[in-house]
Phi, psi and omega in degrees: 000022182298336181287347176274356183296122183274134175298134187249008178223159185229123176283134181250137180240154175289128183273353186202143177297126180170198182252122181284147174208157179292149176302325181302339181272355180284141186288336181273121183298336177302323179268313185296329178265010174056039178294331182262348183140181181262169178159220182203174179228159177226130171272109187289142174263339174214164192262038178248116186253130179244173178285140177275354185212168168272130182179201181233134179295122180260336178200146171233118183291141182304330180273008172062007184271356182207148178225136175254140179227138174245132181270170179296333179277359178091009177287128176263123184241127176253125175256112183247122185263115174079172179251129181057036182270350179302326182288352178276358177052037174085356186307317183277001189236142170236124183258137183247004181236164175225166179305136180095347179289137172281138181227154176227173177298351176264358180273122177284122179273320189199166163243149181238126178276088183298319177299323178293320176300317179297317179299324179274005178059042177251137175290143186262005181312136173256118180261134174249111187243130173268106193274336180260070184300335179294340180266000185255129176275312179200161180234128180232092182236145175260099187248081177211140168073191182284143183208145177269155178299151181076002174288131179289125183258340181149206189223143168251125179262121180265159182284000000 
């Protein structure tokens, strides 16, 4: 029955060209205090957002500021664009995926109008949150410095 063996880890990729940072450095306490889960953030240098994992789109928020993805190992990943951007009603974002779509680190999820976020005085941090922490054994990510999208950052080990 070796073919029934479930893969227990998930490779995580940088979803956007930019500077990686720890969640603790994000200005919003909902993220910095890991109320929604653990993960990392990226300060984008350009506004093209890709998937950080291989998986299936589980949700696209109506305000286009967040996308949920579930991996084959059952890891739930929330990609949240910016701080307090929900109130912009999607204006700075264009989403290219819908619920049920299969995605890879080469799949473009969205574009972000970074100048509009700046004009509206919104921080542009992109947060990658692993929301189902009860299913996670450990997280091993290298989150430092500038990084290009699709760069392998490490692994999340699921239970």
